[in-house]
C-alpha positions in Angstrom: 12.4 -74.7 -54.9 14.6 -74.3 -57.3 17.9 -72.6 -57.0 19.1 -70.6 -59.5 21.7 -68.1 -61.2 20.1 -65.0 -62.2 21.5 -61.4 -63.5 20.8 -59.1 -61.5 18.6 -56.7 -62.0 19.5 -53.2 -63.6 19.0 -49.5 -62.6 18.5 -47.0 -64.7 20.1 -43.5 -63.7 21.8 -40.8 -65.5 20.6 -41.8 -69.0 21.7 -45.7 -69.3 21.1 -49.1 -67.6 23.3 -49.8 -64.6 24.3 -52.9 -62.9 27.3 -53.2 -60.5 30.2 -55.4 -60.7 30.5 -58.4 -60.2 32.3 -58.5 -56.9 29.5 -56.7 -55.7 26.7 -58.7 -57.6 28.0 -61.9 -56.4 26.6 -60.4 -51.9 22.9 -59.3 -54.0 19.9 -59.7 -52.0 18.0 -63.0 -54.1 13.9 -62.5 -54.5 12.0 -65.1 -55.0 8.6 -66.1 -56.9 6.2 -65.7 -53.9 4.2 -69.7 -55.0 7.1 -71.4 -55.6 10.5 -70.0 -54.1 12.3 -69.5 -57.4 14.7 -67.0 -57.7 13.9 -65.0 -60.4 16.0 -62.2 -59.5 19.2 -60.5 -57.7 19.0 -56.9 -56.3 22.4 -54.1 -55.1 23.1 -51.1 -55.5 26.5 -51.3 -54.5 28.5 -49.1 -56.6 25.7 -46.7 -57.9 26.6 -42.8 -57.5 23.2 -42.2 -56.1 24.8 -38.1 -56.1 24.9 -38.3 -59.8 21.7 -39.5 -60.1 20.1 -36.9 -57.9 22.1 -33.7 -59.7 21.3 -35.6 -63.1 18.0 -35.1 -62.6 18.2 -31.7 -61.4 20.0 -30.3 -64.6 19.0 -32.9 -67.4 16.1 -33.3 -66.0 15.0 -29.8 -65.2 16.0 -28.4 -69.0 14.2 -31.1 -70.6 10.9 -31.0 -68.7 11.6 -27.3 -68.4 11.1 -26.7 -72.5 7.4 -28.2 -72.1 4.2 -27.2 -71.5 1.7 -28.7 -69.4 -0.5 -29.7 -72.3 2.5 -31.2 -74.2 3.6 -33.3 -71.1 -0.1 -34.4 -70.5 -0.2 -34.9 -74.4 3.1 -37.7 -73.1 1.3 -39.2 -69.9 -1.0 -40.3 -72.9 1.4 -41.3 -74.9 3.5 -43.2 -71.4 0.2 -44.8 -70.9 -0.4 -46.4 -74.4 2.8 -48.0 -74.9 2.6 -49.8 -71.9 -1.5 -50.8 -73.2 0.8 -52.2 -76.2 2.8 -54.6 -73.6 1.1 -55.3 -70.4 1.1 -58.7 -71.2 4.7 -58.9 -70.4 3.7 -57.1 -67.3 0.8 -59.3 -66.7 3.5 -62.2 -66.9 5.7 -61.3 -64.8 3.4 -59.8 -62.0 1.7 -64.0 -61.8 5.5 -64.4 -60.5 4.2 -61.7 -57.3 1.4 -63.5 -56.5 -0.8 -61.6 -58.0 -3.8 -63.2 -60.1 -5.1 -62.2 -63.0 -7.9 -59.7 -60.7 -5.1 -57.9 -58.5 -2.9 -57.8 -61.6 -5.4 -55.6 -63.4 -5.8 -53.2 -60.3 -2.2 -53.2 -60.3 -1.0 -52.8 -64.0 -4.1 -51.4 -65.6 -5.2 -49.7 -62.6 -1.7 -47.7 -62.7 -2.0 -47.7 -66.8 -5.1 -46.0 -65.8 -3.9 -43.1 -63.6 -2.1 -41.8 -66.9 -4.5 -41.8 -69.0 -6.5 -39.3 -66.2 -3.8 -37.3 -65.5 -3.4 -37.0 -69.1 -7.2 -35.7 -69.7 -7.3 -33.5 -66.6 -4.0 -31.9 -67.7 -5.2 -31.0 -71.2 -8.5 -29.5 -69.3 -8.4 -27.8 -66.1 -4.1 -26.8 -66.4 -3.0 -24.8 -69.2 -1.1 -24.2 -72.1 1.9 -22.8 -70.3 4.0 -23.5 -67.5 2.5 -21.4 -64.7 -0.7 -21.8 -63.3 -2.9 -19.1 -61.7 -4.1 -19.7 -58.2 -7.5 -17.7 -57.3 -8.0 -14.2 -58.6 -6.6 -11.4 -59.4 -5.7 -9.2 -56.0 -6.8 -5.4 -56.8 -3.3 -3.4 -54.0 -4.1 0.4 -55.1 -7.2 2.2 -55.7 -6.1 3.2 -59.7 -5.6 0.1 -60.2 -2.2 0.3 -61.0 -0.8 -2.3 -58.5 -1.5 -5.9 -58.2 -0.8 -9.3 -56.9 -2.0 -12.7 -57.0 -0.2 -16.3 -56.7 1.4 -18.4 -58.9 2.5 -21.5 -59.2 6.2 -22.9 -60.8 7.8 -26.2 -60.7 10.0 -27.1 -57.6 13.6 -26.8 -59.4 14.6 -30.8 -57.8 13.5 -34.3 -58.1 10.6 -36.0 -56.7 12.2 -39.4 -55.2 9.1 -41.6 -54.9 9.8 -44.4 -52.6 7.2 -47.7 -53.0 5.6 -50.3 -51.2 5.5 -54.2 -52.4 2.4 -54.7 -53.1 1.7 -52.2 -56.1 5.1 -52.3 -58.1 3.2 -50.8 -61.3 0.3 -48.7 -59.9 2.0 -47.3 -56.8 5.0 -46.3 -58.8 2.5 -44.2 -61.8 0.2 -42.5 -59.2 3.7 -40.8 -57.9 5.2 -40.3 -61.2 1.9 -39.0 -63.3 1.5 -35.5 -60.8 5.5 -35.0 -61.1 5.5 -34.8 -64.9 2.8 -33.1 -65.3 3.8 -30.6 -62.4 7.3 -31.0 -64.6 9.4 -32.4 -62.0 11.7 -35.1 -62.6 11.1 -38.7 -61.3 13.7 -41.2 -59.4 11.6 -44.2 -58.3 12.7 -46.3 -56.0 10.7 -49.5 -56.3 10.8 -52.3 -53.0 13.1 -55.3 -53.5 10.1 -58.1 -53.0 8.8 -56.8 -56.3 11.7 -54.2 -58.3 11.3 -57.2 -61.2 8.1 -55.5 -62.4 8.5 -52.2 -61.5 12.1 -52.0 -63.8 9.6 -54.1 -66.7 7.6 -50.9 -66.1 10.1 -48.8 -66.6 12.2 -50.5 -69.5 9.2 -50.6 -71.8 9.3 -46.5 -71.2 12.3 -46.0 -71.5 12.0 -48.3 -75.2 9.5 -46.3 -76.8 11.4 -43.5 -76.8 9.0 -41.0 -75.4 10.5 -40.0 -72.0 12.5 -36.7 -72.0 16.1 -36.9 -71.2 16.3 -37.3 -67.1 12.1 -37.2 -66.5 12.8 -40.6 -65.5 14.7 -43.0 -63.5 15.0 -45.9 -61.6 16.6 -47.6 -58.7 16.6 -51.1 -58.0 17.2 -51.7 -53.8 18.6 -50.2 -51.3 19.3 -46.4 -50.7 20.1 -46.2 -47.5 22.5 -42.6 -47.0 19.6 -40.7 -49.2 18.2 -37.8 -47.6 22.9 -37.5 -47.2 22.1 -35.7 -50.6 18.8 -34.3 -50.7 18.2 -30.2 -51.0 15.8 -27.9 -50.5 13.9 -27.7 -54.2 13.2 -32.4 -53.7 11.5 -33.2 -52.8 9.9 -37.4 -51.2 7.0 -39.5 -51.5 7.5 -42.4 -49.1 4.4 -45.2 -49.4 5.4 -48.0 -46.4 5.5 -48.4 -42.7 4.9 -45.5 -40.3 8.1 -46.4 -37.8 9.9 -46.3 -41.2 8.4 -43.3 -42.0 8.5 -41.4 -38.7 12.2 -42.1 -39.7 12.8 -41.1 -42.4 10.5 -37.8 -41.9 13.0 -37.5 -38.4 16.6 -36.6 -40.4 17.9 -33.2 -41.1 17.2 -32.9 -44.9 13.7 -32.7 -44.0 13.5 -30.7 -40.5 15.6 -28.2 -41.0 17.0 -28.3 -44.9 13.3 -27.5 -46.6 13.0 -30.8 -48.8 9.0 -32.0 -48.9 8.0 -35.0 -47.1 5.2 -36.8 -47.8 3.9 -40.5 -47.0 1.5 -42.9 -47.5 1.6 -45.8 -44.6 -0.2 -48.2 -42.9 -3.7 -47.4 -42.0 -6.5 -49.4 -39.7 -9.4 -48.9 -42.2 -12.8 -49.3 -40.9 -16.1 -50.5 -42.9 -19.6 -50.1 -40.7 -22.4 -51.6 -41.4 -25.4 -49.2 -40.8 -28.2 -50.1 -38.1 -30.0 -50.4 -40.7 -28.7 -52.7 -43.2 -30.0 -55.9 -41.3 -29.1 -59.2 -42.9 -31.9 -59.8 -45.6 -31.1 -56.1 -47.0 -28.9 -55.3 -50.2 -26.8 -52.8 -48.3 -25.8 -56.2 -45.7 -25.4 -58.0 -48.8 -23.1 -55.3 -50.2 -21.6 -54.7 -46.4 -20.0 -58.6 -46.9 -19.4 -59.0 -50.5 -16.7 -55.8 -49.9 -15.6 -57.1 -46.9 -14.7 -60.4 -48.8 -12.9 -58.5 -51.9 -10.8 -56.3 -48.8 -9.6 -59.2 -47.2 -8.7 -61.4 -50.5 -7.7 -59.1 -53.3 -4.3 -58.7 -53.3 -3.7 -61.2 -50.5 -5.3 -58.3 -48.4 -2.2 -56.7 -48.6 -3.0 -52.8 -49.5 -2.9 -50.1 -47.7 -6.8 -49.7 -48.3 -8.0 -52.7 -47.1 -10.4 -53.6 -44.8 -8.8 -54.4 -41.4 -11.7 -53.4 -38.8 -15.3 -54.1 -39.4 -18.1 -52.4 -36.5 -21.3 -54.1 -37.0 -24.5 -53.2 -34.8 -24.2 -55.9 -31.7 -27.3 -58.0 -32.7 -25.8 -58.0 -36.7 -22.0 -59.6 -35.5 -23.0 -63.5 -36.0 -24.9 -63.0 -39.4 -22.3 -60.5 -41.1 -19.2 -63.8 -40.0 -21.8 -66.7 -41.0 -22.6 -64.8 -44.1 -18.5 -64.0 -44.9 -18.0 -67.3 -44.2 -20.1 -68.3 -46.4 -18.5 -66.5 -49.5 -14.7 -67.2 -48.5 -15.8 -70.8 -49.0 -17.8 -70.5 -52.3 -15.7 -67.9 -53.7 -12.1 -68.2 -52.7 -9.6 -70.1 -54.2 -6.1 -69.5 -52.2 -3.4 -70.9 -54.3 -1.1 -70.3 -57.6 -2.1 -67.3 -59.4 -1.0 -69.1 -62.8 -3.4 -72.2 -62.0 -7.4 -71.6 -63.3 -9.9 -71.1 -60.8 -7.3 -69.4 -58.1 -9.5 -66.3 -56.8 -6.3 -65.1 -53.9 -2.8 -66.4 -54.4 0.6 -66.1 -52.3 1.5 -63.1 -49.9 4.5 -61.2 -51.2 7.1 -63.4 -49.8 8.1 -65.9 -46.9 9.3 -63.0 -45.4 5.8 -60.9 -45.4 3.9 -64.6 -44.6 5.8 -65.2 -41.5 5.1 -61.5 -40.3 1.6 -61.3 -40.6 1.4 -64.6 -38.5 3.4 -62.8 -36.1 0.7 -59.7 -35.7 -2.1 -62.2 -36.1 -0.9 -64.2 -32.8 -0.6 -60.3 -31.4 -4.4 -59.8 -32.6 -4.7 -63.2 -30.7 -2.8 -62.3 -27.5 -5.0 -59.2 -26.9 -8.4 -61.4 -26.7 -9.4 -61.5 -30.8 -11.2 -65.3 -31.7 -9.9 -66.3 -35.2 -13.9 -67.8 -36.1 -12.8 -67.3 -40.0 -9.7 -69.8 -41.3 -6.5 -71.1 -39.8 -2.4 -70.0 -38.8 -1.6 -73.6 -39.7 -0.1 -73.8 -43.5 -2.8 -73.8 -45.9 -3.5 -77.0 -49.0 -3.4 -74.9 -51.6 -3.9 -75.3 -55.5 -1.0 -75.5 -57.5 0.5 -74.1 -61.0 -0.1 -77.6 -62.7 -3.7 -77.6 -60.9 -3.0 -80.2 -58.3 -3.8 -79.4 -54.8 -1.5 -80.3 -51.1 0.9 -78.3 -49.0 1.9 -75.1 -49.9 5.8 -75.9 -50.1 8.1 -73.0 -50.8 5.2 -70.5 -51.3 3.8 -67.6 -49.1 0.6 -68.2 -48.8 -1.8 -68.0 -45.8 -5.6 -68.2 -46.2 -9.0 -65.1 -44.9 -8.9 -64.9 -41.7 -11.6 -62.8 -39.5 -10.7 -62.2 -35.5 -13.6 -61.3 -33.7 -13.3 -59.1 -30.7 -15.5 -58.8 -27.7 -13.9 -56.2 -26.4 -14.0 -53.1 -28.8 -11.8 -50.9 -26.7 -9.1 -53.6 -27.1 -6.2 -50.7 -28.0 -4.6 -53.9 -30.5 -7.9 -54.1 -32.8 -7.6 -50.8 -33.2 -3.4 -50.7 -33.2 -2.2 -54.6 -35.2 -2.3 -54.5 -38.4 -1.6 -58.0 -40.1 -0.7 -56.6 -43.7 -2.8 -59.8 -45.1 -5.8 -61.8 -45.9 -6.6 -60.2 -42.3 -9.6 -58.7 -40.6 -11.1 -58.1 -37.8 -14.6 -57.9 -36.2 -16.4 -56.3 -33.4 -20.2 -54.9 -32.3 -21.4 -51.6 -31.5 -24.3 -49.6 -29.9 -24.6 -46.5 -31.0 -23.7 -44.0 -34.0 -21.5 -42.4 -31.4 -19.8 -45.3 -30.5 -18.9 -46.1 -33.9 -17.4 -42.9 -34.9 -15.4 -43.0 -31.7 -13.7 -46.6 -33.1 -12.8 -45.4 -36.1 -10.9 -42.1 -34.4 -8.7 -44.7 -32.0 -7.4 -45.7 -35.5 -5.7 -43.1 -35.1 -6.2 -41.6 -38.5 -6.9 -43.6 -41.8 -7.1 -44.3 -45.6 -10.6 -45.2 -45.8 -13.5 -46.0 -43.8 -16.9 -47.1 -45.9 -20.2 -47.2 -44.2 -23.1 -49.5 -45.4 -26.1 -47.6 -45.0 -29.4 -46.6 -47.2 -31.1 -44.0 -44.3 -29.5 -40.7 -45.0 -29.6 -40.0 -41.1 -27.5 -42.9 -40.5 -24.7 -41.4 -42.9 -24.9 -38.1 -42.5 -24.6 -38.7 -38.4 -21.3 -41.3 -38.7 -20.0 -38.7 -41.4 -20.2 -36.2 -38.8 -18.1 -38.4 -36.4 -15.6 -40.1 -39.0 -14.5 -38.0 -41.4 -12.1 -35.9 -39.9 -10.2 -39.1 -39.0 -9.9 -39.9 -42.9 -9.0 -39.6 -46.2 -11.8 -40.9 -47.5 -15.3 -42.3 -47.1 -17.0 -44.4 -49.6 -21.0 -44.6 -48.5 -22.3 -48.6 -49.7 -25.8 -48.6 -51.0 -28.3 -50.2 -53.2 -28.1 -47.5 -55.2 -24.3 -46.9 -55.9 -23.3 -50.8 -55.7 -23.0 -52.0 -58.6 -21.6 -49.1 -59.9 -18.9 -47.8 -57.2 -15.7 -48.8 -57.6 -14.9 -50.1 -54.1 -13.7 -49.5 -50.4 -10.8 -50.3 -50.9 -10.1 -48.7 -55.2 -8.3 -44.9 -54.3 -9.1 -43.2 -57.7 -6.9 -40.2 -59.8 -9.7 -38.2 -59.1 -9.7 -37.9 -55.2 -7.7 -37.3 -52.8 -5.4 -40.6 -51.5 -4.0 -40.1 -47.9 -5.3 -39.6 -45.0 -4.5 -38.2 -41.5 -2.8 -39.1 -38.5 -1.4 -43.1 -38.9 -2.2 -42.9 -42.1 0.8 -40.5 -43.3 -0.4 -37.1 -44.0 -0.2 -36.7 -46.9 -2.2 -36.4 -50.7 -1.2 -38.7 -53.3 -3.7 -38.3 -55.4 -6.1 -35.9 -55.6 -6.4 -35.0 -59.3 -4.8 -31.6 -59.9 -3.9 -31.0 -55.8 -1.1 -34.1 -56.4 0.3 -31.9 -58.6 0.3 -28.7 -57.1 1.9 -30.7 -54.6 5.3 -30.9 -56.6 4.9 -26.6 -57.7 5.6 -24.0 -55.5 2.9 -21.3 -54.7 3.6 -17.3 -54.7 2.8 -14.5 -54.4 3.3 -12.1 -57.2 3.2 -8.6 -56.9 3.1 -5.3 -60.0 1.7 -3.8 -62.5 -0.9 -5.0 -64.9 1.7 -4.8 -67.1 4.5 -7.2 -65.1 1.9 -9.5 -63.9 0.8 -9.9 -67.7 4.3 -10.9 -68.7 4.7 -13.3 -65.9 1.5 -15.4 -66.2 0.5 -15.1 -69.9 -2.9 -13.5 -68.9 -4.1 -10.3 -69.5 -4.9 -8.4 -66.8 -7.0 -5.2 -67.4 -4.6 -2.3 -66.9 -2.3 -3.7 -68.9 -1.2 -2.6 -73.0 -4.3 -3.6 -75.8 -4.5 -3.2 -78.6 -7.7 -2.1 -80.0 -8.2 -1.0 -84.0 -6.8 -2.2 -86.6 -8.3 -6.0 -87.7 -10.9 -7.5 -85.6 -9.2 -10.0 -83.4 -11.8 -12.3 -84.7 -10.5 -12.6 -87.8 -7.0 -13.4 -86.8 -6.0 -17.3 -85.8 -4.2 -18.3 -83.1 -0.8 -17.6 -85.2 -1.7 -13.8 -86.1 -3.8 -13.2 -82.5 -2.0 -11.7 -79.1 -2.6 -11.4 -76.0 -4.4 -7.6 -75.3 -5.7 -7.5 -79.2 -9.0 -5.8 -78.8 -12.2 -4.4 -79.8 -14.3 -1.6 -78.4 -17.7 -1.6 -79.7 -19.9 1.6 -80.7 -22.8 2.5 -78.4 -26.5 1.4 -78.5 -29.5 2.8 -76.1 -31.8 0.8 -73.7 -35.5 1.3 -74.9 -38.6 0.3 -72.1 -39.4 -1.5 -75.8 -36.1 -3.4 -75.8 -36.7 -4.4 -71.7 -40.7 -5.5 -73.0 -40.1 -7.0 -76.4 -37.8 -8.8 -74.9 -39.8 -9.8 -72.1 -42.4 -11.5 -74.1 -39.9 -13.1 -76.0 -37.8 -15.3 -74.0 -40.9 -15.2 -70.9 -39.2 -13.5 -68.1 -41.2 -11.4 -66.7 -40.1 -10.5 -63.4 -41.6 -7.0 -62.5 -38.4 -5.8 -62.2 -38.4 -5.7 -65.7 -42.0 -4.8 -65.7 -43.4 -3.4 -62.6 -41.9 0.0 -62.1 -43.6 0.8 -58.6 -42.1 -2.7 -57.4 -39.1 -2.2 -59.1 -38.5 1.1 -57.3 -39.4 -0.4 -53.9 -36.6 -2.9 -54.7 -33.0 -1.4 -52.7 -31.7 -3.2 -55.7 -33.3 -1.4 -59.2 -33.8 2.7 -59.8 -37.2 1.6 -61.2 -37.2 -0.9 -64.6 -34.6 -2.0 -65.7 -32.8 -4.0 -68.7 -32.9 -7.9 -68.0 -29.0 -8.6 -67.8 -29.3 -10.7 -70.4 -30.5 -8.9 -72.7 -27.3 -7.1 -72.0 -25.4 -10.2 -72.6 -27.0 -10.9 -75.9 -26.3 -6.9 -77.1 -22.7 -7.0 -76.3 -22.2 -10.4 -78.7 -24.0 -8.5 -81.7 -21.3 -5.3 -80.4 -18.5 -6.9 -80.4 -18.7 -10.0 -83.4 -17.7 -10.4 -86.6 -20.5 -11.8 -88.6 -18.2 -13.7 -91.4 -17.0 -17.0 -91.3 -13.5 -17.3 -90.2 -10.7 -18.7 -87.5 -13.2 -18.2 -85.2 -14.7 -21.8 -84.6 -17.1 -21.4 -81.9 -18.4 -19.5 -78.9 -18.1 -22.6 -76.2 -19.7 -20.6 -73.1 -19.4 -17.6 -70.4 -17.6 -18.0 -67.5 -17.4 -15.8 -64.5 -20.3 -13.0 -65.1 -21.2 -10.5 -63.0 -24.4 -7.9 -63.7 -22.8 -4.9 -60.9 -25.0 -1.6 -62.3 -28.1 -1.7 -63.3 -29.2 -0.4 -66.7 -32.4 1.6 -67.0 -34.6 2.7 -70.2 -32.7 5.6 -72.1 -29.5 3.7 -70.7 -26.5 3.0 -73.4 -24.1 0.6 -73.6 -20.8 -0.9 -74.5 -18.2 -3.5 -74.7 -14.7 -3.2 -74.3 -13.7 -7.1 -75.3 -9.7 -8.1 -74.9 -8.0 -11.1 -75.4 -7.0 -12.3 -72.4 -5.9 -16.0 -73.0 -4.5 -17.9 -75.7 -3.9 -21.5 -75.3 -3.4 -24.0 -78.4 -4.0 -27.4 -78.4 -1.5 -30.0 -79.1 -3.2 -32.3 -80.7 -5.9 -30.3 -82.1 -5.7 -27.9 -85.6 -7.5 -25.0 -83.3 -8.0 -24.0 -79.5 -9.4 -21.9 -76.9 -9.4 -18.8 -76.7 -10.1 -16.7 -73.0 -11.7 -12.5 -73.7 -11.9 -10.5 -71.2 -15.7 -8.6 -71.7 -16.6 -5.6 -70.3 -20.0 -3.7 -70.0 -19.8 0.2 -69.8 -22.7 2.7 -69.8 -22.9 6.5 -70.7 -21.2 7.1 -67.5 -18.2 4.8 -67.8 -19.5 2.3 -65.0 -19.1 -1.1 -65.2 -22.3 -2.3 -66.3 -21.0 -6.3 -66.4 -18.2 -8.7 -66.6 -16.9 -12.1 -67.9 -15.0 -14.4 -69.5 -15.8 -15.5 -73.3 -14.4 -18.5 -74.2 -14.2 -19.5 -78.4 -12.7 -22.1 -79.9 -10.5 -20.8 -82.5 -8.7 -22.2 -85.9 -4.6 -22.3 -85.4 -4.0 -21.1 -89.2 -5.8 -19.2 -91.6 -8.3 -21.1 -93.8 -7.1 -21.5 -97.6 -9.5 -18.6 -99.7 -11.0 -20.0 -102.2 -9.5 -19.0 -105.7 
């Protein structure tokens, strides 16, 4: 171990880098290389103006993010991802000092960058290019349509404080930052001290990119003992760490009575079930063993999603143990991740190593038999390629404990947060489901089975105890992202002991940073509030056809009111013959009349929609580039031969694309008959140029 004086790790607050004065720095906490024990950083927040950082986020950060739409924020997320990608070699180099192998670093660093890319794409595809997000359909609250209600989401007015764990300093930060940023809420990220230098490097790259809106991201390197005393309504905290710490934070007055939102993702005794059909020799058995070893050794088992409990049919316990032992012997090399060939590095710190060994001792005292691995100091591969004693590194080897008593409380309550799992046999699927439930709520359980009946039986018994359930079989084993890999598209969180939060989950996580509010008013008022035209609001029929207008010229409420067209029996029969749709309601008068929905033969709904396009379209080339679909189509009133239809088409929502020369226009289409009854309603989606194309000379 080398003792060297190192610079203190800075924080980034109120738009500048900050370090404590010399007196405070002298007593800073030392952070050491996980493999060698060398001091690589010192950490202190003594003298940091935390209250000022929070207020800076609430004022400067809120103002800068508030100027941007969802799409503009989404574009920035992609630019952040590209900036980190250009310099990720720097992050990989630092990551090795945390004990991470190249594969571990890929999960953390590239995984975090992938979250930014994903939220950038989802923000542009699934959210409007505006600042308000609409939830659900409009509710008509009056007979004449003059009083409406609907739900909207607007961003919280405070700051998102994100307290992260040591195991994923990059991914853990970015998976919280991305949805908060997309929502328009500024972030203060507080990484765990043992690996905070990697989070600091990530933030530094973003700051140096010049892309961050002022106040949108701040970094506190070190402890925040009085943090909750400075929080207030409109702020929120996302915490990753131990269940005991989460409960202590949740009990603070600012959360209990002050209105501060608190979500946590905590230690989770996750399980993996080998199905009764997945006997030795099946692809499912092999996939189960491979996955168990991967989860024990990736990040040296320091994952909140790692498998802690392996439940297998009683007859398969010995076979699984033998297969796991063989795979570890063949594939796992413990050592300094900078050495060629090492597949599992050390734990993040000596303190973490000692805690893991202590928890293994508790499991042994409760009846767990250590059938793979040892708690003795291991021989490991060093950075120079030599093999020998672990010296000052935080090394342990993979360990599997066998429990004879499946009801042992320790099996379901004690977590050794390292390369440690326990195995126990079960007798029936109901028993396996009950064992999962004993964990008190988990982030994930996986099931290896090729039998749909086994999957259905287990899903009904375990889904309510998990945030995610993975079904693994021969059909998806090669493409599966694995038991322990949260994806930004899907919920990451879990009930009970797992904390009850939803860290990711696509747009759900964005909305977590926003307030849902029911708004009521006239169609005109709701149009102004939402940026979406509502039936009954002012419209502008006549004049220049809306299809002749570019996005720069088009306005919400611009409208086409078409002429009428009469439907004949010949039209119906021609359409039926041409399309092959000879459904009896269109071709058999007697059968159609016997149908309770029709007065007799009626026109095809798709004939009417096709005619509607002919009634409202402007055929000449112009700003409208393409029709790319219909949504929410409903047929309401049947149309008989002799009836006539007309269409009212109104510009409902205009969404320019930030990175293209065109945007999307949603049109409200209403078909009415000669009696002014509504025949059909739907939305027409078009792509429209932002500017008029130059006219030829």
